[in-house]
N, C-alpha and C positions, 0 to 999 in steps of 0.2 A: 506430621504432614509437611511436605516440602512447600516452601513459600516462594512465589515469583513476584518480583516487582514488574508491573506492566505500565510503561509510560504511554500516555495517549489513550487511556481506557475510554474516553468519551467519544472517540472517533469511530468511523464506520468499521475499519479493520479492527481497531482496539476493542470494540463491543464484542465482536465474534471471537477474538483471541481470549477475552475474559471468560466467555461461555465455554470455549474449548478447554481452557485450563481447569475450570471447575469440573467439567465432565471427566477430565483425566485424573482428578483427585488432588490437584494442587490447591493450596491456599493462595489467594490473590491480594496483592497490595497495589491498587490502581492509583496512578497519579492524575491529578486534575489541576487546572490552573486556578479554579475557584471552587472551594469546598461546598458551595451552594449547589453544585451540579451533582454531588455525590449521591444524594438521596434518590434522584431520578435514575441514575445508573443502577443502584441497588434494586430499585423497584422493577426496572426493566429485566434485569437478570433473574430476579426472584420469580418472574413469570415462567422462566424456562427451567430453573434448577434451584435446589435448596442452597441458600447462601449464608445461613446463620453460622457464625464462627469461622467462615472461610473467606470473607471479603472485608477488606478495610481500605482506607483511602489516605492519601497524603497530597500535599500541595507542592508542585514543582513547576518551574519556569525554565524553558530551554536556554534563556539568556541570563539566568541568575544562578549563583552558586548556592544560595540558601536552600537548605532542606535535602540536598542530594545525598549527603553522607548519612544523615539520619534515616532517609528512606530505604537505604540499602540494608540497614541492620536487620538481621534475622532472615534475609533472603539468600537462598542458594543460587538462584538463577534470575536473569533479567531478560525481559522482552522489551526492547526499545523500539516502540512503534510510532511514538510521537514525532511529527514532522510538519512543518508549515505547508499548507496547500490551499491556495485560492485559485479561482477558475480563470483568471485573466493574467496576462503578462504585466507585471508591476513596472512602474516607472523606474523604480530603483531595485535592481535584481538582488541586492543584499537583503531585502525584506524576506526573501526565500533562503538565500545562501547562509547568512550569518546564523540564524537560529538552527538551521539544519546541521551545520558543521560544529558550532559551539555546543549544541545540545548533545550531539553524538559523543564529543570528547568529554563532556561533563559526565555522561552516563558511563563511559569506559573508565575514566579516572576514579570515579566514586566506587564503581563495581570492583575494580582492582584493589583499592584500599580496604574494602569490606570483605575481601576474600571470596567473592562470588565465583562459582565454578565455571559458568558459561554465560555469555551474553549473546542473544540472538537479535540482530538488527534488521529492520525492514528497509530495503532499498527499492530498486525498480529496474525493469529492463531499459528504462531511459538512461541508465548509467552505462549502457552497453552499445550505443548507437554508432560508434566510430565517428566519422565526419558528418553523418546524417545527410549525405548528399546522394545516396543511391540505396536501392533495396539490398539488404544484406542478411546473412544468417547470423543471428546472435548466439553467443555462447559464453561460458563463464570466464573465458580469457579476454573477452572484448571489453573495451572501455570507450566511453564517449569523449570525444575531443571537445573540451569546454570552450575552446576558442573558435570552433567551427561556425560557419555563417548562420545557420538556422537553428542553433541550439537555444532552447528556451531557458529562462531563469530557473524553472522547476527542474529541468534535466541537469542543469549545472549544479543545483543544490544537492540533488541526489548523488550525482557523480562525486562531487567534492566531499560530501559527508561520508560516503562509503570509502573513498580513497583515504580520508583522514583516519578512519577506523582501522584499516589494514596497516597504514603507516604507524599508527600508535602501537598496534600489536607487535609490529616488527622491531620497533625502536624502544619506546618507553616501557612496554610490557613484556619484553623478550625474556626476562628472567622470571616472569610470573607464571603461575599454573593456570591462570584464567584462560578460557578458550573463547573464540569468536566464530559465529556462523552468521551468514547473511542470506536473506531471502529476497529474491528479485521477481516480483509479480509484474504482469502486464497491466493493461486497463482492467480495473477490478469492478465486477458486477455481482449481483446476487441480492437476496432479500435484506432489508434493513431491520435491525432489531429495535432501534430507537424510534423509528418513524421520522427521523430528520432527513428530509429530502433535498437539503440545500447543497450537498456535496456535488462534486463534478459528475460522478457516475449517475447519481439519482436525478440530477437536474437535466442531464442529456436525455435520459429515458423519459422523464416527465414531458419534455418538449416534443419528443418523438410521438409519444402516446396521444398527446393533445393536438397534434398536427401543426404545432408551432415551429417545427423544423422542416421547411419545404424541400430541402435537399440534404444529402449526407455526403461527407468527404470521401474522395476516392483514395482509400487507404485500407491496408490489411495488416494485421499483426496477431500474435498469439494473445488471447484474452485470459482473464483469470476469474474464478469464482471465489468470492470472499470466504466461503466456508473451506475451500481447499487451502487458501492462503493461511487462514487461522490454524487449520489442522497441521500444516507443515511447520509453522512456527513452533507449535507445542511439541511435535515429534522431534524437532531439532534440538530441544533442550538437553536431552540425555542420550541421543544416538551417538555412539562412539565414532562412527564413520562420518558424522556431519561436522566435526571439529575442523576449523580452519578452511572452510569451503563456502562458496557461493552456490545458491540453488535457484534456477529459474523455475517458477511455479505458475504454469499457464496451461492452456489447452495444448493438445498434441500438435495441432496445425494452426496456421494463421487464419483469421476470419476477417472479412471485410465488414465495414459498417453497413454496407448495403445488404449483406447476408443477415446481419442482425435485424435490420428493418424488415427483411423478407420473412424471417421467422415470426415476427410480431404480426405482420400482415396476414400470413397464412393461418394464424390462430385467432383471427377475428378482431384484431385491432385495426379497424378500417381507416382511422385517421393518419396512420403512419405512412410517410412518403418513402419510396424506394429510389427516387431520382438521385442521380449522382451530380454533385456540384462540380462545375468545370474547375480544373486545377488553377488556371490563370485567374479566375474570379476570386478564389480563396486567397491566393497570394496577394492580389490587389487589395482586397478588403482587409487583409492583415496589416496594411499600413495604417488603417484607421480603427480597427477592432482588436483590442488587446487579447481577447479570448482566442480569436482566429490566429493571431500572431504566434501564440504559444503552440499552435498545431503545425507550424510550417515544416518541421522535421518529418512529419508523417504524410503530408499531402503527396499523392501520386506514387507512394512507395509501399512495398510489401516487406515486412520484417518477419522472418521466420526465427524460431527459437528452439534450441536443443534442450529438451527437458529430461533426457535419458538419465542423467545423474540423480535427479530428484526421484524419479520413478524407481530406480534401482535401490538407492539408499533407504528410502522410506516405504518401499513396497506399496507404492501408491499409483493410482490412475486418476486423472482429472475428471471432474464432473462434466457430463455432456453439455455442450454449449446451449442446446435447445432448452434444457432444464434450467440452466443459469438465467437465460434471457426471460423465459416465461415466469420463473419464480420472482424475478426482479419486477416484472410488470404487475404481477398479482400483489406483491408487497406494496408497490407504489399506489395502486388503486385502493388497497385496504387502508393504508395510512392517510390517503387523501380524503377519505370519507369519514374519518374520525373527527 
């Protein structure tokens, strides 16, 4: 049985990647920062699929060297999903950037030394925004200008981490047989396996469903279903055409936050507001609210994305947005009542 090291198994995307790996017949070694969390992850996954003899854990920290080399032993592949994400703009952007970049390089260096065949890294379409000063069409050749005016610390961290990965492969690992593939999702929604509703996606939905979000931002972009994101991560491990490429894994078309709210409204979630917040108000409030400040690159813009390469290489079509949104809402309500 082929074994995969999965960093960030405790996270929203990491949970689904673990499940998808197990369904595909891989053995999983999941990294946690605290081994006390391992039992809860095993219990969660065991509700979905048999895990005996197929799931183990190790302790890794994005900012520490300890354990990385040992964690790679026996693993043919690596899914590096772990990355810092908090919901507001930090006072010190290095709280995002340092662990993102250093963790990525630790994963690559350790994987190369261990003879790993391929490493698949989770990036984001926020690494493809250009100057983030206008609506643009995103593609796999685009990069975010980390010195642009409205770039958030999170977007910087994703951009610099992914660039460091490609630079490493071109320079330090150029004589290596190890391959790199990068997955770039948009805003990620879909059901939670763990019931943890504190992440950015789940928190936004919770606020919308409860009526605590009186207005939505005037913004549109291609969205992602967490199940699609996990599926493509796993398919990318051994697909020969995926080596050395970036893949945007999102819906076919961009969707506005107002359209998401309308889907919920049309399906009986009466507390959801479909009112659009004025752009100037969000910009102004961004001076005082660190969460709103992190959204400045998206306010008043439409970002479209070309997902043709992912559809063709993986013979894949994205889950319909209505299903993503409604499954998210059902999941939140179910876990909120537990």
